[in-house]
Each structure stands twice: as structure tokens, then as C-alpha cells.
C-alpha positions, 0 to 999 in steps of 0.5 A: 122086080120088072119082068117084061113088056107087059103090053102096049097101049093103041088108042082108037076112036070106035073100039067096035070098028078097030075090033073089026079091022084088027080081025081082018088084019088076022088078029084074034081080039078078045073083048076086055070090058069097062074100066073103073069110072066107066070113061074107057072101055078095051079089047086085047090082043094076047100073044103066046108069049103072055104080052099084049095089045091093048085097044082103048077107047073113050066113051065120048072121044070128043069130050075133052078129058084129064085122062093122060091118054085123051090128049094123044088120041085128040091128035090122032089114033095110034100108039099112046103108051106101053106097061112094064110088068112088076111084082111089087110096084111100091118097091119100084116107086121107091126104087126109082124115087131114090134114083130121082124118077118121080112116079105117081102111085101105085094107084088102083085100077081095074075092069069089069069084063063082059062076063062080069068078073072084076079084075084089079091091079096097081099102076105106077105112072111117071109123074111128069106128063112129057116123060117117055118112060112107060107105066108099070102094072102089078096084079092084084087079082090073077094075071090070068083073068086080066089076060086070056090065053089059049085060042085067045092068043093064036092068030091068023097072021102068025104073030106070037109075041111083042119081040120090042118096041121103039121110043122116040126121045127129044134128048137122047141122053136124058131119054138114055138116062131115064130108061137106064134108071128104070131098068137098072142098066145101061143098053148097048148101041143099037144098030136096028132102030126104026127108020129115020133114027141116027143112032140109039140104044137097046134095052133089054126087058126079060126076052124083049127089047126097047129101042130109045132113039132120038128123032133123027133127020128133019121131016123124018117119020120119027121128027113128025111123030115127036112133033105131033104126039110128043116122046113115047112109043113110036113102033111095036114089033111082033114076033111070029110067022108074019112079015112086013108092016100092017097099014096104018089105016088098018091099025088105026094110026099105030105103027106095027110091023113083024120082026123079019 
């Protein structure tokens, strides 16, 4: 069963620089460690609602790599993906296959934290490289070991969680069909879509939401994003006491704004 938005992935060129910039923006950033295989490492911005933002960097960002996020990083830093939390990735793979959505996996994943503890999970990734769908993640070790809580989830800028995110798709009908199959229900029409969208639909995942929108008018931010980065997450919206949008330079190309 799919539970919630687990985390949002922001690819950056230099992890130390991005960490410092996000801290300057009022976030508490926790070192995550090195992933299995050693090609990437990360830092996490956990929230009180249990979701988090992942800052991920390649150790050799200029070397072409087969990782599905490297090609997007090559077009510039920013949002590259997001994950939904499930308690049974294998069951989701079977369900989605029946619905006509091909997924790769479950695949084993993991990283070693800076304190030496190894954590593990399973990923279920869309088989189509250009799919707008997120990947699914199932914890093998305790999620509490993967995502820090307590003081790590308290932020000077007032952020308390991931309220939702916007996903841009090239073909609205096809995109809505994919998300309906993934989440098991069609979403209602959404009037609160990101700037530039002509129409869209909001899907609810637990207490969070996902707006699926077309690119809108020629020359819009959504169209430019779609042209450069392809289908996928366009903006992440945070819950909490903060207001307005954060500077793209501070967030390393990611569109991040507060719900209010």
C-alpha cells in the first residue's frame, strides 16, 4: 500500500556547497552518507511530518553515468524525482503490472551513514526512462534509521513538512491515466496549479497532494521546464510558518515555496 510522499530529490553538483546554502535559507541539514556503489552521496532535510528533501550529488558530476538522475543533472541542478512510501514494493509491482504500468524491481538500495551504520531499502522504479511517475520505496531496515527526527526536523524558517508538489506532463490525458493507475483513484480538477498551467488534477496521497499539470502556454516556466528536463516534478510546496518562494540560486535550481 502507498502511504505518503516519502521524499523529494534535488540533484546538486557539490553537496557541501548545497548544504551550506540550504542552511543559510533556514533549513537544518543532516548528512546522509554514501550510497551503495559509491557514485553518489547525500544530505537530508527531514520534516516533522516524516517526509524529507534529499540533496544528492555525484562524486564525479562531469563524468557521464548510467544513473537515471545523471542526465537531468547534466541539464542543471534542481528537482529530479520524488518517492512514495510503500510497505510492500513487490505487491505494488504486481498491481501496477496488471494496470499496464511497467516497473523495474524491486531493486535493493542502501547507504552507509557517516556514523558507519548501514541502512537498506527496496526501490520500485518506472521502467520507462521518460515516465513522469515517481519511484516507490520500501524500508528494509528501520525508517527511523534512514530519516532523522527530533532536532533534525526543526527548521529556523518554520518548515514542517511537504504539503505537496507539482508534476508537469507533456500529455495530460496520458499523465492522468498513469497517476490514476498508480494511486488507484482519479483526482479532482485542481485550481491551485503552479503558475503557467491551464488545467490540472490534484491527487491526494495521505495528507499530501500531487498536482499533475500540462505545460500551459508557450514560453511559460512549465513549458521551459518540460523542454529542458522532461516530465516530472516541477515545484515542491512546503507546509509551515514560512511564506513565499525561495530563490532558485539558494535552492540550486529547485523551485521551492511555502504553502501560504
